[in-house]
N, C-alpha and C positions, 0 to 999 in steps of 0.2 A: 376428103379433107385435104386442103391445099397446104403445101409446105411454104416456108418463107426464106429459103436459102438465098435467093437472088437479092432480097432486101438486105439480108445480113452481110452478104459479100460486098454490096454497095456501101454499107456502113463502114466496113473495114477499110475499103479504099479511101472513102472520104475522111476517115480518122487516121489514115496513114499507119494502120496496124497490120501486122502480118497474119494474125490468127485470132480467133475467139475460142476460148477454152471453157467448156461447160461440163458440169457433172449433174446427172439427173437421176431421179428415182420415180417410181410410179405415182407417188402422191405429193410431188413437189408443188408448192403454192407460192409464187406463180410458176407455171410449167414452161420455163424457157425452152428446154430441149424439145418437149412435145410440140410447142408452137413452131419452132424452127423446122423440125423434121416432118411435121404433119401427121403424127401418130403418137399414141401413148407409149412411153418408154418403159423398159424393164427396170428392176432394181439394179443399181450399180452400173450405170451407163456413162461413159465419157464420150464427149464429142469435141472434135477439133475442126473448126471451119476456117479455111484459108480463103484467099481471094479467088482461088481456082478449083478447089475441091473440098469435099467434106468426108471425114473419117469418123466412124463411131466404133467404140470398143465395148464389147459386152462379154459376160462370162461365156466360156467356150461351149458350155452345155446349153446355152440359149441361142446358138447360131441359127439353127433351123427355124426357130420361132421368129428371130429378128429378120431373117431374109424374107419370110412370109409377110410380116407386118410392114416392113419398109421396102417392099418390092417396087413401089412407085416413087421412092425417094432416091435422088441422085447421091446416095451416100455409100462409101466403101465400108463394108462391115468386117470387123476383125474380132476373132475370138481369142480370149486370153485365159490362162489357167485360173487366175484369181485376181482380186483387186490389187494385190501386191505387185503384180506384173504389169498393171495397166500403164502407170506412168512411164516406166522404162520403155515399154512398147511404143508409146505415143511420141517419145522424144525423136525418133527417126523421121517423124512426119512434120517436125518443126524446123524452121530455118535456123542458122547460126545467129546468136544474139537477137532473138526475136522480140518484137513489140507485141504483147499479147493482151487482148481484152478478156475480161472475165465477168461473170455475174452469177447470182444465186448461190448454190451450196457447194461451190468449188472447195475441195479440201485444201485450205491455204497452206498447211504444212507441206503438202506434196508439191506445191508450186515451187518450193525452194529447191526441188530436184532439177529444175530447168536452169542450166547455167547461163549467167550473163543476160538474163531476160529483163525486159521492162514491162510492168503490169499496169493496165489502165482499167478501172471499173466502168463497165458499159450498162449498168442496170438502168440508169435514167433513160438512156437512149432506147434500150430494148422495151422498157415499160411504155414509152411514148408510142413506139411502133405497134406493140401488141394491143394498145387501147383502141386503135382505129381498125374496125373489122371490115372485111370484104362483104359483098352482098351475099355470097355463099355462107359465110360464117353467121351473118345476121339471120339468115333463113333457118339455119340449124338451131340457133339460140331461140328463135321464135317458137319453133316446134317443141323444144324442150320446155319453154315456159308454159305454153298452152297445154301440153300433156300434164304438167305438174298441177296447173290450176284445175283441170278436169278431175284428176285423181283426188285432190284435196277436197273439192266440193262434194264428191261422192262418198266420202268416208262417213260411216254411221257411228257417231260418238255415243249416242244414247245406249246403243247395244253393248257398250264396253264399260258401263258404270259398274263399279266394284272390282274392276281389273286394275292391276298395277300398270304404271307408265311403261315399264319394260315389256310387259306382256302386250300392251297396246302398240308399242313400237314395232314389235315382231309382226303384229297383224297389219300395220301400215306397210311394212316392207313387203309382205305377201300381197297386199292389195295393189301395190304398184307393179309387182310382177318382175320376172327375170328380163323381160324385154326392155324395161326402163329401170335399171338398177339405181338404187339410191346412192347419191354422192355424199349426202349428209342428212342427219335427222336430229333435231332438237325438240324436246317435249317437256313442258312445264305446266303443272296443273294446280288449281286450288291455292292453298296458302303459300306454295312455293313462288307464286307470281308476285309476292311482296318482296322477294329477295332478288329475283332475276326473271327476265323474259326469255332467256335462252340458256339451256343446259342439257346435259345428257339425261335420258330417262332414268327415273329412280324407282324405288319400291313403293312409292306412295300410290294409294288406290284412288281411282276416279270416283268422285262423289256427285250426287244428283244436282247440286247447285254450284258447280265449279266454273271458274274461268279456265280456259285452255289456251296456251300460247304454243304454237308449233311452227317450226322452221324446217322446210323440206327442199331438197335439191336432187335432181336426177342427173345421170350422165347419158348423153346422146351423141354418138359419133365423136366422142372425145371432148364434147363441150358440156357445160354445166348450166343448171338452173338454180335459182335461189329465191324462195318466196316465204314470207312469214304471214301468219294469219292468227286471229283470235276467235275462239268459239265460246259461246255463253250458254250454259245449261241452267235450267230452272230459274231461281231468283237472280242469278248472275246476269240475266237479261237487262238489269238496270244499268249495266255498263255499255250497252249497245249504242246508245245515243252518242256518248262521248267518242266511242270507237269510230262511228261513221264520220264524225267531224275530223278525227285524226286522218282517216282515209282521204277526205276532201282536201285537207291541208297538204298532204304528201303529193297528191296529184296536181294541186295548184302550183306547188313549188316546181314540179317537173315542167309545167308549161312555161315557166319563166327562165328555164335553162336553155341556152342556145349554143350554137357553135361559137366559141370564144369566151364562154363563161369560165371563170376561174374556179377551181375546186374550193378555194378558200372563201368564195362568195356565197356558196350554197348554205352555210349555217345561217347567214342573215336572211336569205330567201325563206328558209324553213321557219325561222322565228317570226317573220312577217306573216306567213301563211297561217301558222298556229295562232297567232294573236288575232288575226282576222276572224277566226272561228271560235274565239273565246277560250283558247287552250294555251295561250302564251306562257303562263307560269308553270305549266305541267311538262313542257318539252325538256328533254334531257339532251345534253350536247355530245354524248358519246356514241360511237358506232352509227354514224349518220348514213353511210352507204359506201359502195365500192364498185370498181369495174368488175366485169365477169366475162369469161370466155372459156378457154381450155382449163383455166383455173377457177376455183370458186371465188378467189379474191385476187384481183388485178388492179393496176392503176386505172383510174384515180382512186386514192383513198380520200373519199369525200370529206372536205373540211379540214384535212390534215396535211395535205401536200400542196405544192405549187403548180400542179398539173393544170393545163388549159384544155378544157373539153372541146373535142372536135367532132365534126360530122362523121358518123360511123362508130362512135363510142357507145357501147352497151354498158349500162350501170344500174345499180340498185339504189333506192332510197329506203332506209330502214330505221327512222328515228323512234326511240322509246318515248313514252310519256308516263309520268307517275301521277296517279290520281290522289285526291286528298286522303283517302284511306290507306294509301301506300301501294295499291295495286299497280303493277307495271303492265302496260299494253304495248305491243309492237305490231306495226304493219310494214311489210316489206314488199315492194313491187320492182319489177324489171322494166327499164325504159331504154330508149335509144334515140340518138340524135340523127335525124334523116338528112338526105341530101339538100333539103330546103332549109337546113340549119335549125329546124324546130324539133323539140323533144316530144315524143309520144310514147304511149304504153307499148311494150313489146308484145304484140298480139297478132 
């Protein structure tokens, strides 16, 4: 897994900033610290990147782990007794009257401990940089996506009729195995699909004629997958035809996305594609898709931000549609924009 320290230090130089200050935890979304350092971080980790060096601050009892995890990163690792001591310890690594960039979950109250500093938010710049993946990153994401597809297609739903969603979720986790730990799992069945297509598993029991909507992602070498699919048991097969049209509309939309497409243009592309397959009035305009990488959700926020998609961007499309009887169906796939500026399925 590659780090991106050089790119960040170039950003600091171009922005005439002295340092970038970040606070990271294991489950940050987006994972700025993990992306910069090239490895998942621990809870309570501060990072200071200047134009010439990088310092990270972790709880003293995690020093041995940190040195092992970040042995390939050009970062100086410091152990501190507790979070209370982190900011005072960091001050000696900052210049006088510094101009500091920040992003993510920096504890803003503690920034006030830095005297005579100027602060600049760098979230937009970091999001733009994170969105364009290297060939190595795209390869890892492809493997994560393909592994997820195989595990999803192999799961035997009929054998779990009568079991609760929570029980089934536990079986899904076991089916994926410890080698491919789940990053997230959403499971909605039967009547619940009239309320939502994505939610935590409940105590509802799977019935012989249910619609099933599930959303699964794994973690692979620090990167994520994110795929949603619908399964139809018994008489629910009546929804299959509409669902296949939904899939075609999503993939057709992807083919019209190229290097230079604006995130805000994608809703129109989706509406056109759904209309072309006769589902235009069923399309919902929320949660249309997002970038993905070391975080489950990265830029672009499809249809919601001003991001311009570029070659190397890996993203999902995940539009919901609501059928006349109120049933919600969701199909989510992972795509990427290749060097030829065309979008294709991440496979």
